[in-house]
C-alpha positions as semicolon CSV with decimal commas, in nm:
position;residue;x (nm);y (nm);z (nm)
1;X;0,000;0,000;0,000
2;X;0,138;0,340;-0,094
3;X;0,056;0,670;0,067
4;X;-0,022;0,918;-0,208
5;X;-0,114;1,225;-0,006
6;X;0,028;1,230;0,346
7;X;0,244;0,969;0,517
8;X;0,124;0,827;0,851
9;X;0,415;0,983;1,040
10;X;0,300;1,327;0,932
11;X;-0,045;1,265;1,078
12;X;0,111;1,152;1,406
13;X;0,337;1,455;1,435
14;X;0,087;1,724;1,338
15;X;-0,227;1,572;1,490
16;X;-0,137;1,368;1,796
17;X;0,183;1,534;1,915
18;X;0,086;1,885;1,806
19;X;-0,263;1,875;1,959
20;X;-0,152;1,991;2,309
21;X;0,047;2,276;2,153
22;X;-0,249;2,384;1,938
23;X;-0,474;2,370;2,245
24;X;-0,240;2,592;2,447
25;X;-0,205;2,852;2,170
26;X;-0,582;2,866;2,118
27;X;-0,635;2,895;2,495
28;X;-0,392;3,187;2,512
29;X;-0,608;3,386;2,270
30;X;-0,958;3,261;2,354
31;X;-0,934;3,181;2,726
32;X;-1,038;3,393;3,019
33;X;-0,879;3,614;3,151
34;X;-0,740;3,723;2,818
35;X;-0,431;3,943;2,790
36;X;-0,294;4,012;2,445
37;X;0,056;4,088;2,575
38;X;0,086;3,748;2,744
39;X;-0,056;3,568;2,440
40;X;0,186;3,733;2,198
41;X;0,475;3,670;2,437
42;X;0,383;3,300;2,455
43;X;0,369;3,270;2,076
44;X;0,700;3,455;2,046
45;X;0,864;3,214;2,293
46;X;0,720;2,916;2,107
47;X;0,838;3,042;1,766
48;X;1,184;3,133;1,899
49;X;1,221;2,789;2,058
50;X;1,120;2,612;1,736
51;X;1,350;2,835;1,529
52;X;1,646;2,775;1,761
53;X;1,595;2,398;1,742
54;X;1,573;2,401;1,360
55;X;1,871;2,634;1,319
56;X;2,077;2,433;1,568
57;X;1,998;2,107;1,392
58;X;2,084;2,262;1,057
59;X;2,420;2,389;1,184
60;X;2,495;2,052;1,342
61;X;2,412;1,880;1,013
62;X;2,645;2,112;0,823
63;X;2,922;2,051;1,078
64;X;2,883;1,675;1,040
65;X;2,882;1,716;0,663
66;X;3,212;1,905;0,665
67;X;3,379;1,683;0,925
68;X;3,287;1,360;0,742
69;X;3,286;1,454;0,371
70;X;3,341;1,093;0,251
71;X;3,003;0,984;0,387
72;X;2,818;1,175;0,113
């Protein structure tokens, strides 16, 4: 059986694992008491954390690529 649209791992990551994160972000903006400053700060922390992980993994990948060039 081939997956033509979305692989099962994608569903797991974005639906099951991401669900608590989506719930928290929605609660920041729709919950009571609602403060826009706190909500924006929470989203900024979340985005900066995700960006730092992706950038760090990218730099580590490039370091491994240059240290072990024969593995390519």
